[in-house]
VMD Tcl script that draws the C-alpha trace (Angstrom):
set ca {
  {-19.79 -32.22 -38.41}
  {-16.38 -31.97 -36.76}
  {-13.25 -30.07 -37.78}
  {-10.38 -30.70 -35.39}
  {-8.26 -27.67 -34.74}
  {-6.43 -25.43 -32.32}
  {-7.52 -22.05 -31.01}
  {-4.45 -19.89 -32.19}
  {-4.87 -16.95 -30.02}
  {-5.21 -19.07 -26.83}
  {-2.10 -21.05 -27.75}
  {-0.15 -17.86 -28.35}
  {-1.24 -16.55 -24.94}
  {-0.21 -19.80 -23.18}
  {3.01 -19.88 -24.99}
  {4.16 -16.46 -24.00}
  {2.45 -16.13 -20.54}
  {4.93 -15.39 -17.66}
  {2.70 -16.31 -14.65}
  {1.67 -12.71 -13.89}
  {-2.02 -13.39 -13.68}
  {-2.14 -12.91 -9.92}
  {-1.54 -9.11 -10.57}
  {-5.03 -8.78 -11.94}
  {-7.05 -9.77 -8.86}
  {-6.94 -10.06 -5.08}
  {-7.43 -13.61 -3.99}
  {-10.00 -14.27 -1.28}
  {-9.95 -18.13 -1.53}
  {-13.80 -18.17 -1.79}
  {-15.58 -19.05 -4.94}
  {-19.02 -17.55 -5.79}
  {-20.40 -17.66 -9.36}
  {-20.22 -14.14 -10.69}
  {-20.99 -14.01 -14.41}
  {-20.90 -10.83 -16.37}
  {-20.58 -9.65 -19.93}
  {-18.46 -7.10 -21.87}
  {-17.66 -6.17 -25.42}
  {-14.21 -5.70 -26.97}
  {-13.92 -3.51 -30.04}
  {-10.77 -3.79 -32.14}
  {-9.78 -2.29 -35.47}
  {-11.79 -4.67 -37.66}
  {-13.57 -6.93 -35.20}
  {-16.08 -7.07 -32.39}
  {-16.01 -9.56 -29.64}
  {-18.55 -10.34 -26.91}
  {-17.20 -12.08 -23.90}
  {-19.05 -13.66 -20.99}
  {-16.85 -14.69 -18.04}
  {-17.35 -16.07 -14.56}
  {-15.38 -13.45 -12.51}
  {-15.81 -15.52 -9.45}
  {-12.94 -17.74 -10.48}
  {-10.42 -14.91 -10.13}
  {-10.69 -15.50 -6.30}
  {-9.55 -19.18 -6.37}
  {-7.54 -19.66 -9.61}
  {-5.32 -21.30 -10.43}
  {-6.85 -24.47 -9.03}
  {-4.40 -27.22 -8.56}
  {-6.46 -30.08 -9.74}
  {-7.74 -28.25 -12.76}
  {-4.60 -27.67 -14.83}
  {-5.74 -28.21 -18.41}
  {-7.84 -25.69 -20.39}
  {-10.30 -27.14 -23.01}
  {-12.20 -25.27 -25.57}
  {-15.01 -25.96 -28.09}
  {-15.26 -23.60 -31.11}
  {-18.64 -23.63 -32.88}
  {-18.97 -22.17 -36.35}
  {-21.97 -19.88 -36.51}
  {-24.50 -20.89 -39.34}
  {-25.72 -17.36 -39.95}
  {-23.55 -14.72 -38.26}
  {-24.48 -11.06 -38.18}
  {-22.46 -8.59 -40.41}
  {-20.20 -7.96 -37.38}
  {-19.50 -11.61 -36.90}
  {-21.74 -12.15 -33.87}
  {-24.78 -14.40 -33.32}
  {-28.21 -13.32 -34.46}
  {-31.12 -13.26 -32.10}
  {-32.52 -16.44 -33.80}
  {-29.38 -18.47 -33.64}
  {-28.50 -17.44 -30.07}
  {-31.35 -19.57 -28.86}
  {-29.74 -22.64 -30.28}
  {-26.29 -21.68 -29.20}
  {-27.62 -21.25 -25.65}
  {-29.00 -24.80 -25.71}
  {-25.60 -26.08 -26.85}
  {-23.82 -24.06 -24.15}
  {-26.14 -25.21 -21.39}
  {-25.81 -28.91 -22.39}
  {-21.95 -28.60 -22.79}
  {-21.65 -27.01 -19.37}
  {-23.75 -29.69 -17.82}
  {-22.04 -32.61 -19.50}
  {-18.50 -31.26 -18.88}
  {-19.39 -30.57 -15.24}
  {-21.00 -33.96 -14.53}
  {-18.76 -36.26 -16.69}
  {-15.43 -34.35 -16.59}
  {-15.62 -32.48 -13.25}
  {-14.75 -29.44 -15.33}
  {-15.28 -25.74 -14.45}
  {-16.94 -23.67 -17.13}
  {-15.26 -20.29 -17.02}
  {-16.39 -18.29 -20.03}
  {-17.19 -17.84 -23.78}
  {-16.04 -15.57 -26.61}
  {-18.23 -14.74 -29.70}
  {-16.21 -13.21 -32.54}
  {-15.59 -13.53 -36.31}
  {-18.34 -16.08 -36.80}
  {-17.35 -18.37 -34.06}
  {-18.51 -18.91 -30.47}
  {-15.78 -20.54 -28.30}
  {-16.53 -22.09 -24.87}
  {-13.77 -22.56 -22.24}
  {-13.44 -25.13 -19.45}
  {-10.76 -26.15 -16.95}
  {-10.53 -29.78 -15.98}
  {-8.07 -32.21 -14.31}
  {-8.01 -34.98 -16.76}
  {-8.87 -34.29 -20.45}
  {-8.76 -37.90 -21.43}
  {-12.57 -38.35 -22.09}
  {-13.07 -34.77 -23.22}
  {-13.33 -35.57 -26.90}
  {-15.82 -38.29 -26.33}
  {-18.03 -35.97 -24.34}
  {-17.98 -33.31 -27.09}
  {-18.70 -35.85 -29.89}
  {-21.62 -37.43 -28.03}
  {-23.27 -34.02 -27.35}
  {-22.82 -32.49 -30.85}
  {-24.54 -35.50 -32.48}
  {-27.70 -33.67 -31.40}
  {-26.67 -30.59 -33.39}
  {-25.69 -31.92 -36.88}
  {-25.82 -28.59 -38.62}
  {-22.81 -27.19 -36.67}
  {-19.20 -27.53 -37.57}
  {-17.03 -27.45 -34.61}
  {-13.48 -27.80 -33.50}
  {-11.92 -28.43 -30.10}
  {-8.75 -28.87 -28.18}
  {-7.03 -28.88 -24.78}
  {-3.73 -27.75 -23.32}
  {-1.91 -27.69 -20.06}
  {-2.43 -24.35 -18.37}
  {-1.31 -24.60 -14.69}
  {-1.40 -20.90 -14.14}
  {-4.84 -20.31 -15.76}
  {-3.40 -17.86 -18.20}
  {-6.17 -18.62 -20.75}
  {-8.63 -17.40 -18.10}
  {-6.79 -14.34 -16.90}
  {-5.32 -13.15 -20.19}
  {-8.06 -14.12 -22.66}
  {-11.27 -14.02 -20.78}
  {-10.82 -11.93 -17.67}
  {-11.44 -8.18 -18.35}
  {-8.53 -5.63 -18.25}
  {-8.58 -3.37 -15.12}
  {-10.43 -0.40 -16.82}
  {-13.08 -2.77 -18.32}
  {-13.49 -4.52 -14.87}
  {-13.92 -1.10 -13.35}
  {-16.65 -0.28 -15.80}
  {-18.43 -3.57 -15.00}
  {-18.45 -2.83 -11.32}
  {-19.51 0.83 -11.92}
  {-22.41 -0.40 -14.08}
  {-23.53 -2.73 -11.32}
  {-23.37 0.10 -8.70}
  {-24.90 2.56 -11.04}
  {-27.82 0.22 -11.78}
  {-28.49 -0.17 -7.99}
  {-28.42 3.47 -7.38}
  {-30.75 4.36 -10.17}
  {-33.44 2.41 -8.34}
  {-33.43 4.95 -5.47}
  {-33.05 8.25 -6.93}
  {-33.25 10.38 -10.25}
  {-29.90 10.27 -11.70}
  {-30.61 12.45 -14.66}
  {-32.01 15.59 -13.10}
  {-29.93 16.25 -9.91}
  {-26.22 16.85 -10.15}
  {-24.19 14.85 -7.74}
  {-21.02 15.31 -5.81}
  {-18.83 12.35 -7.03}
  {-15.86 11.30 -4.91}
  {-13.07 9.14 -6.28}
  {-10.33 7.44 -4.00}
  {-6.74 6.75 -4.90}
  {-3.56 5.41 -3.27}
  {0.06 6.16 -3.96}
  {3.61 4.89 -3.13}
  {4.84 8.22 -2.00}
  {3.53 11.57 -0.79}
  {5.39 13.18 -3.73}
  {3.34 10.96 -6.10}
  {0.10 11.85 -4.42}
  {0.76 15.52 -4.48}
  {1.67 15.45 -8.25}
  {-1.55 13.60 -9.00}
  {-3.70 16.19 -7.08}
  {-1.98 18.87 -9.06}
  {-2.73 17.14 -12.33}
  {-6.40 16.62 -11.76}
  {-7.08 20.00 -10.30}
  {-6.75 21.40 -13.84}
  {-10.01 19.59 -14.68}
  {-12.02 20.94 -11.81}
  {-11.42 18.13 -9.24}
  {-10.92 19.22 -5.63}
  {-9.25 17.54 -2.73}
  {-11.76 16.19 -0.15}
  {-9.26 14.56 2.17}
  {-5.77 12.85 2.50}
  {-4.73 10.15 4.89}
  {-1.70 7.80 5.32}
  {-2.11 4.05 6.23}
  {1.20 2.70 7.33}
  {2.14 -0.84 6.31}
  {0.52 -0.85 2.90}
  {2.21 -0.96 -0.50}
  {0.37 2.15 -1.40}
  {0.06 3.96 1.92}
  {-0.66 7.62 0.74}
  {-4.36 8.04 0.10}
  {-6.33 10.74 -1.55}
  {-10.07 11.37 -2.01}
  {-11.05 13.87 -4.64}
  {-14.42 15.13 -5.72}
  {-16.18 16.93 -8.39}
  {-19.85 18.02 -8.78}
  {-21.34 16.75 -12.02}
  {-24.57 15.50 -13.58}
  {-23.54 12.02 -14.77}
  {-24.59 8.98 -16.84}
  {-22.88 5.74 -17.03}
  {-20.84 6.52 -20.17}
  {-19.55 9.69 -18.62}
  {-18.66 8.02 -15.43}
  {-16.70 5.28 -17.22}
  {-14.79 7.85 -19.19}
  {-14.10 10.00 -16.16}
  {-12.66 6.96 -14.25}
  {-10.65 5.86 -17.29}
  {-9.04 9.34 -17.39}
  {-8.38 9.42 -13.66}
  {-6.84 5.95 -13.78}
  {-4.44 7.11 -16.43}
  {-3.40 10.14 -14.36}
  {-3.02 8.08 -11.25}
  {-0.87 5.46 -12.97}
  {1.39 8.04 -14.32}
  {1.96 8.96 -10.61}
  {2.50 5.29 -9.62}
  {-0.99 5.22 -8.01}
  {-4.01 2.94 -8.04}
  {-7.68 3.68 -8.30}
  {-9.54 2.46 -5.19}
  {-13.18 3.20 -5.95}
  {-15.96 5.77 -6.24}
  {-18.98 6.92 -4.27}
  {-21.65 9.69 -4.11}
  {-21.26 12.14 -1.19}
  {-24.65 12.30 0.67}
}
mol new
graphics top color blue
foreach p $ca { graphics top sphere $p radius 0.5 }
foreach p [lrange $ca 0 end-1] q [lrange $ca 1 end] { graphics top cylinder $p $q radius 0.2 }
display resetview
């Protein structure tokens, strides 16, 4: 059963976007699929978001300037508005078939999905949305129990991707930290041996760097080294360290706090490592 409608939040984002998506990523002009998943908790709602991070390297794509979305009404959502384990199997089948049909028939790029408030919303970028409705109708005939709505809109700058699906900087950092953390856990016992964690930052001026180092020293961080790389927008670099027994939650909270301190000093977080 079909209910034609518009995805309000997406339209709002597209209407107010000012083309600043490029600030959220460093383009490499190479696309490699890079799917990941994260959770967004707001006051009264919980959202799960799956997104192909790989498109951040190549978007916006000139010949894919329209965003299309299909919103499925969950039949039996959980109390927090998400899909139950049983229904997730059916939703996965719909998602796989939609992705296949949209890719083969529309030449579309499937970029992500959001599950929240009893809906699952799938997002695509395509060049010509002319046959988009027909593709959706034909596929959803196989799933007559599901109400759905869909729509499309021009989005040359891919603001729907960067502002709705793509994780904010702190969330993205937690995703990368989780991946690195998982790799490291395979080779050593993280929970019994304290580790000397090192965090790297870059700043516009030497004054900013010195102010940051003074701020974080109050929480037990020590300076490991400084260096200056001429020609960069943020040439004044600092590596700090602290000995701690960590887990992933603690690591994420620590990095979030350090990012806040560095941004107050016009700096940028560059990454973390363990001193061998």
